[in-house]
C-alpha positions as CSV (number, residue, x, y, z in Angstrom):
1,X,0.1,-11.6,-21.4
2,X,0.7,-10.2,-17.8
3,X,-0.8,-10.9,-14.9
4,X,-1.3,-8.4,-12.2
5,X,-1.2,-9.0,-8.1
6,X,-2.3,-7.2,-5.7
7,X,-1.0,-7.7,-1.9
8,X,-2.9,-6.1,0.8
9,X,-3.5,-7.2,4.8
10,X,-7.3,-7.3,3.6
11,X,-7.5,-8.2,0.3
12,X,-6.1,-10.2,-2.6
13,X,-6.8,-8.6,-6.1
14,X,-5.2,-10.6,-9.3
15,X,-6.3,-9.4,-13.4
16,X,-5.0,-9.5,-16.4
17,X,-3.6,-7.1,-18.9
18,X,-2.0,-7.0,-22.8
19,X,1.3,-5.7,-23.2
20,X,1.3,-2.2,-24.9
21,X,-1.1,1.2,-23.7
22,X,-4.3,2.5,-24.9
23,X,-4.1,5.2,-28.0
24,X,-4.6,8.1,-25.4
25,X,-1.4,6.5,-23.2
26,X,-3.7,5.3,-20.6
27,X,-3.2,2.0,-19.0
28,X,-4.9,-0.5,-20.9
29,X,-7.6,-2.6,-19.3
30,X,-7.2,-5.1,-16.8
31,X,-9.3,-7.7,-17.6
32,X,-11.2,-10.3,-15.4
33,X,-10.5,-8.5,-12.1
34,X,-10.7,-11.2,-9.4
35,X,-10.1,-10.0,-5.7
36,X,-10.8,-11.8,-2.1
37,X,-9.1,-11.5,1.5
38,X,-5.4,-12.7,1.7
39,X,-5.7,-16.2,2.4
40,X,-3.6,-16.0,6.4
41,X,-4.1,-19.7,7.3
42,X,-2.1,-23.0,6.8
43,X,1.4,-23.5,6.0
44,X,3.2,-20.0,4.3
45,X,3.5,-20.4,0.8
46,X,-0.3,-20.2,0.9
47,X,-0.2,-16.1,-0.3
48,X,1.7,-18.4,-3.3
49,X,-1.0,-21.0,-3.5
50,X,-3.7,-18.8,-3.8
51,X,-2.4,-16.3,-6.4
52,X,-1.9,-19.6,-8.7
53,X,-4.9,-20.1,-8.2
54,X,-6.5,-17.2,-8.9
55,X,-4.8,-16.5,-12.3
56,X,-6.3,-19.7,-13.5
57,X,-9.2,-18.8,-12.7
58,X,-9.2,-15.4,-14.4
59,X,-7.8,-16.9,-17.4
60,X,-10.6,-19.6,-17.3
61,X,-12.7,-16.4,-16.8
62,X,-11.5,-14.9,-19.7
63,X,-11.1,-17.6,-22.3
64,X,-8.0,-16.7,-21.6
65,X,-5.1,-20.1,-22.3
66,X,-3.1,-19.9,-18.8
67,X,0.8,-20.9,-21.0
68,X,-0.3,-17.1,-22.6
69,X,0.6,-15.3,-19.4
70,X,4.2,-15.9,-18.6
71,X,4.9,-12.3,-16.8
72,X,3.4,-10.9,-13.3
73,X,4.3,-8.1,-12.0
74,X,3.1,-7.9,-7.8
75,X,2.8,-5.0,-5.9
76,X,2.8,-6.4,-2.7
77,X,2.9,-4.7,1.5
78,X,6.3,-5.0,2.8
79,X,8.3,-5.0,4.2
80,X,10.2,-7.8,2.3
81,X,13.3,-10.0,3.1
82,X,15.2,-12.2,0.5
83,X,15.0,-15.6,0.8
84,X,17.5,-18.1,-1.2
85,X,14.3,-17.7,-3.5
86,X,14.3,-14.3,-3.4
87,X,12.1,-11.8,-2.2
88,X,9.4,-13.2,1.0
89,X,6.5,-10.9,2.9
90,X,7.2,-10.2,6.5
91,X,4.5,-8.0,6.3
92,X,3.0,-6.8,10.2
93,X,-0.6,-7.9,8.4
94,X,-0.2,-10.7,6.9
95,X,2.3,-12.5,8.6
96,X,1.4,-13.0,12.4
97,X,4.6,-14.4,13.4
98,X,5.7,-11.4,13.9
99,X,4.0,-9.0,16.6
100,X,2.9,-13.3,18.0
101,X,-0.8,-14.0,19.3
102,X,-1.7,-10.6,21.5
103,X,-1.7,-9.3,17.3
104,X,-4.3,-11.4,16.5
105,X,-3.3,-12.7,13.7
106,X,-4.6,-17.1,12.5
107,X,-0.7,-18.2,11.5
108,X,2.6,-17.8,13.1
109,X,4.5,-17.3,9.5
110,X,7.6,-15.1,9.9
111,X,7.7,-14.9,6.1
112,X,5.3,-15.9,3.0
113,X,7.5,-16.6,0.4
114,X,6.3,-15.1,-3.1
115,X,8.7,-15.0,-5.8
116,X,10.3,-18.2,-5.2
117,X,7.2,-19.4,-5.9
118,X,6.0,-17.9,-9.0
119,X,8.9,-18.6,-11.1
120,X,8.0,-21.7,-11.4
121,X,4.7,-20.4,-13.1
122,X,6.1,-17.5,-14.8
123,X,9.5,-16.6,-17.0
124,X,9.4,-12.9,-15.3
125,X,8.9,-11.5,-12.0
126,X,9.1,-8.0,-10.9
127,X,8.0,-7.8,-7.0
128,X,7.9,-4.5,-5.9
129,X,6.8,-3.3,-3.0
130,X,2.8,-2.0,-3.5
131,X,3.9,1.9,-2.9
132,X,6.9,1.5,-4.9
133,X,4.6,0.5,-7.8
134,X,1.4,2.8,-6.9
135,X,4.5,6.2,-7.8
136,X,4.7,4.5,-10.0
137,X,2.0,4.4,-11.9
138,X,1.2,7.4,-10.3
139,X,4.0,9.1,-12.4
140,X,3.4,7.8,-15.8
141,X,-0.6,7.5,-15.4
142,X,-1.8,9.3,-12.7
143,X,-1.5,12.5,-10.5
144,X,2.6,12.2,-10.0
145,X,2.7,12.9,-13.9
146,X,5.9,15.9,-14.3
147,X,7.3,15.5,-10.9
148,X,10.9,14.3,-10.6
149,X,10.4,14.8,-6.3
150,X,7.6,12.7,-4.8
151,X,6.1,10.3,-2.9
152,X,2.8,8.2,-3.2
153,X,1.2,7.6,0.2
154,X,-1.8,4.7,0.9
155,X,-3.3,5.0,4.6
156,X,-5.7,1.5,4.2
157,X,-5.3,-1.2,6.4
158,X,-1.9,-0.3,6.6
159,X,1.2,2.7,5.8
160,X,2.7,2.7,2.7
161,X,4.8,4.9,1.4
162,X,6.5,5.0,-2.5
163,X,9.7,7.2,-2.7
164,X,10.7,9.1,-5.8
165,X,13.7,12.3,-5.6
166,X,15.8,13.0,-8.9
167,X,13.8,11.4,-10.9
168,X,14.8,7.7,-9.8
169,X,13.3,6.1,-6.9
170,X,14.1,4.8,-3.9
171,X,14.5,0.9,-3.2
172,X,17.2,1.0,-0.4
173,X,18.8,-2.6,-0.2
174,X,15.2,-5.1,0.5
175,X,13.4,-2.8,-1.9
176,X,11.8,-2.0,1.2
177,X,12.8,2.2,1.2
178,X,9.6,4.0,2.2
179,X,8.4,2.5,5.0
180,X,7.6,5.7,7.2
181,X,4.8,4.5,9.0
182,X,6.7,1.8,10.9
183,X,8.8,5.1,12.4
184,X,8.3,5.9,15.8
185,X,5.4,8.6,17.1
186,X,5.1,8.0,20.7
187,X,6.0,5.2,23.8
188,X,2.5,3.5,24.1
189,X,1.9,-0.1,25.7
190,X,-1.3,-0.1,25.7
191,X,-3.7,0.2,21.9
192,X,-0.9,0.9,19.9
193,X,0.8,-3.0,19.1
194,X,2.0,-2.9,15.2
195,X,1.5,-6.1,13.5
196,X,5.2,-5.5,13.3
197,X,6.0,-6.2,16.9
198,X,7.0,-2.5,17.5
199,X,4.7,-0.5,19.8
200,X,3.4,3.0,19.3
201,X,4.6,3.9,15.7
202,X,2.5,5.4,13.3
203,X,0.7,2.6,11.5
204,X,-0.2,0.8,15.1
205,X,-1.3,4.6,15.6
206,X,-3.7,5.1,12.4
207,X,-3.7,2.2,10.2
208,X,-7.3,1.3,9.6
209,X,-7.3,-2.0,11.4
210,X,-5.4,0.0,14.6
211,X,-8.5,2.3,14.4
212,X,-10.6,-0.6,15.4
213,X,-9.1,-1.6,18.1
214,X,-8.3,1.7,19.6
215,X,-11.3,3.7,19.2
216,X,-13.6,0.4,19.4
217,X,-15.0,1.0,16.4
218,X,-14.2,0.3,12.2
219,X,-12.8,3.3,10.4
220,X,-16.1,3.9,8.1
221,X,-18.1,4.7,11.5
222,X,-15.2,6.6,13.2
223,X,-14.9,9.0,10.7
224,X,-19.4,8.8,9.3
225,X,-19.7,10.7,12.7
226,X,-17.2,13.0,12.5
227,X,-18.2,14.2,9.4
228,X,-21.8,14.6,11.3
229,X,-20.2,16.8,14.0
230,X,-19.9,14.4,16.4
231,X,-17.1,16.0,19.1
232,X,-15.4,12.7,20.7
233,X,-15.3,11.7,16.7
234,X,-13.9,15.1,15.2
235,X,-10.9,15.0,18.1
236,X,-10.1,11.4,17.3
237,X,-9.1,11.9,13.4
238,X,-8.2,15.1,14.1
239,X,-6.0,13.4,16.5
240,X,-5.6,10.6,13.8
241,X,-4.6,13.5,11.0
242,X,-2.0,14.8,13.3
243,X,0.2,12.4,13.5
244,X,-0.4,11.7,9.6
245,X,0.2,14.8,9.1
246,X,3.7,14.9,10.9
247,X,4.8,11.8,8.9
248,X,3.8,14.1,5.7
249,X,5.9,17.1,6.6
250,X,9.3,14.5,7.4
251,X,9.2,13.2,4.5
252,X,8.8,16.9,2.7
253,X,11.4,18.1,5.6
254,X,14.2,14.8,4.8
255,X,13.6,14.0,0.8
256,X,12.8,18.2,0.0
257,X,9.3,17.0,-2.0
258,X,7.2,19.1,-4.8
259,X,4.5,16.9,-4.7
260,X,2.6,13.6,-2.9
261,X,0.1,12.1,-4.1
262,X,-2.5,9.9,-1.1
263,X,-4.6,6.5,-1.9
264,X,-5.7,4.0,0.1
265,X,-9.0,2.7,1.3
266,X,-9.1,4.6,4.4
267,X,-8.0,7.8,2.5
268,X,-10.3,7.7,-0.3
269,X,-12.9,6.8,1.4
270,X,-12.9,10.5,3.4
271,X,-10.9,12.3,1.4
272,X,-12.7,15.1,0.8
273,X,-12.9,14.7,4.3
274,X,-9.4,14.0,5.3
275,X,-7.2,15.4,2.3
276,X,-7.7,19.8,3.4
277,X,-7.1,18.2,7.1
278,X,-3.5,16.9,6.4
279,X,-3.0,19.9,3.8
280,X,-3.9,21.9,7.1
281,X,-0.8,19.8,9.0
282,X,1.9,20.6,6.6
283,X,1.1,24.7,5.9
284,X,2.9,27.3,7.6
285,X,5.7,24.8,8.8
286,X,9.0,25.8,8.1
287,X,8.0,27.5,4.5
288,X,11.7,27.4,3.0
289,X,10.6,23.3,2.8
290,X,7.2,23.4,2.4
291,X,5.8,26.1,0.6
292,X,4.5,25.4,-2.3
293,X,4.2,22.0,-1.9
294,X,0.6,19.4,-2.7
295,X,-1.6,16.8,-1.6
296,X,-3.4,15.4,-4.1
297,X,-5.7,12.4,-4.5
298,X,-4.3,9.9,-6.6
299,X,-5.0,10.6,-10.8
300,X,-6.1,6.2,-10.6
301,X,-8.4,6.6,-7.5
302,X,-9.5,3.3,-6.0
303,X,-7.7,1.9,-8.9
304,X,-4.0,3.0,-8.4
305,X,-3.3,-0.1,-6.6
306,X,-4.8,-2.4,-9.9
307,X,-2.1,-0.5,-12.1
308,X,0.6,-0.6,-9.2
309,X,1.5,-4.5,-10.9
310,X,0.4,-3.4,-14.1
311,X,3.1,-0.3,-13.9
312,X,5.9,-2.8,-12.6
313,X,6.1,-4.8,-16.1
314,X,6.3,-1.9,-18.2
């Protein structure tokens, strides 16, 4: 049995899966999924303790002996750093010590160890950036099947990117390849503070938590107003799409991609409204690079984050 762990800036989800796939080649169902807000108080081992507790709770609910779960796949919002015990999170939406008190997180953590504490419990632990896990899941079971030059992009609490070129997933020295959300876009020191400490990067401008800080209303309300025809809201959404669209174009131009799958709560909850606007930001720009490139909704729909962790152990 395998523990599947999805760590995001807003929520942490845990489920259990058996080895193997179903007969039609799709992933086996995830058992006993539990989700709760990602803990951000206490010491910096709080996240790893939360994972272990939730695994035990899922096992108890499903009548599974905890010792039967020997492997753990962890799909986590990055970036990562390597400490003595392995991978630790240095995640802007979890670790409040990165941008300081102005960011409003209730801790002063610079890192949150994950791999080391989990290795005390499991025989096998694989921790990857959540967008890399989602990329692998989408290539195996979703919208990126058969694509050798592709990306998965999540537009959620933060902005995440998983990259594949020539059929090879890109990881980098610490597993941080693809953090395009922290690429600088504007020089703005008033309302674009990212949790990483940068001011004016993509995440600081368009991520779910940034929208509320910049515009004084939750993303859900802003997109609903735009879809309803409110001119001011629509202008703001068009501005968000320009920033995200330019990031997507830069990925395509840099890596010569053929297909991008999109997910995450901000995108998924507004996909019919956002997808054509994002495609329009790419269409016609340097056709030698962009002609025929398609943007797609995640084939695994709103379950892509859960299956990302499962894909890491297959």
